[in-house]
C-alpha positions, 0 to 999 in steps of 0.5 A: 500500500505504501508503494502505491501511495508513493507512486501516486504522489510522484505521478501527481507531482510530475502531472503538476509540473506538466500543468505549470509548464502548460500555464507558462507557455499558454499555447494549448494547441502547441503544449496541451494541459494534462487534463486534455491529454488524459481526456483524449486517452479516455476517448481513445481507450473506448474504441476497439481500434485502440487495443488493436493498435496497442497489441500490434505494436506490443506484439512486434516489439515482444517478438523482436525481444524474444528472438534476441533473447534466444539467439544472443544467449545461444551465441554467448554460449558458443563464444565462450566455447570458442575464442576464435568465434568470439574474436570474429563475432565481437566486431558485429556486436560493436556495430550493433551497439554503435550504429544509430537507430535511424540508420538501421531503420532506413537500411533494414527497410530496404530489404524487409517489410515495414512490420518485419523492420520493427521486429528486426530493429528491436532484435538489434537493440536487445541482442548486444546487451543480452549477449554481453551480459550472458557471455560475462555471466558464463565466463564468471562461473567458478572454474574450481567447481567446473574442475571438480565436476570434471574430476568426479565426472558429473554429467553436463546437464547437472553442471548446467542446472547447478553451476552455470544457470545460477551464475548466469541467471542474474546477468540474463535478468539484468540485461532483459530488464534494461533492454525492454525500455530500449527495445520499446523506444527503438520499436516505436521510433522504427514505426514512426519512420517506416509507418506500419499501417496498424501501429502506435508509431504511425499514430504519432507520425500522423498527429505530428504531420497534422499538428494534432498535438493533443493526439501526439501527447496522448499516444506518447503518454500511452507508449510510456504507460505501456512500457512501464507496464511491460517492465512491471509485468516482466519483473512479476513473471520473473519473480514468480518463476524464480520463486518456484525454482527457489532462487532468491535474486533481487529484481 
């Protein structure tokens, strides 16, 4: 209950700051008051198309994250087994980290359909983060324990469950939580640039082109709320899974 009250007070504080800015600027068409935006979100929320748009964007972004989680974890494992593979692969990871999102969107959109571009961009944003963390987690596994397992010929499956996973899981979870927000921002930005027909991004783009600033703020706020909810739900699901596996980790 204390957490709920705290979140409510903090949210109310920033809404008040927003309201004061709207009073100072005093140009409702350019900087709408929070009440106008909240009202518009309410109007959008009672339409069926709103949920179709939200689910479409959410589905693309989640698919990109899921593909990145699977492939980056597998590649991290391969790179720990082969130093040569790591040396050849790490420049590609560096390119993923350093290339601007806009450049990626325009390049990828030349070869993929708009919807697939969004998925691929989310994948590119998440992959290097998870890869680096999982690779570091595997490398930090206690070498003495591994040597003991070799001496006593403990099966690899048991080593994986009792040694590798407990070490890697905190790294994996940390990278997942930190990459959700990045994937969400990159995914919506990709939608704005390559404009899939049903997406939050195209709604933001249309509102900007038509100078419908209330709609622009409303869809932006919806995007922020959805990202926060996605992170919150992810943490809850991970906590539930870890509790069942009897792993006490801070998330």
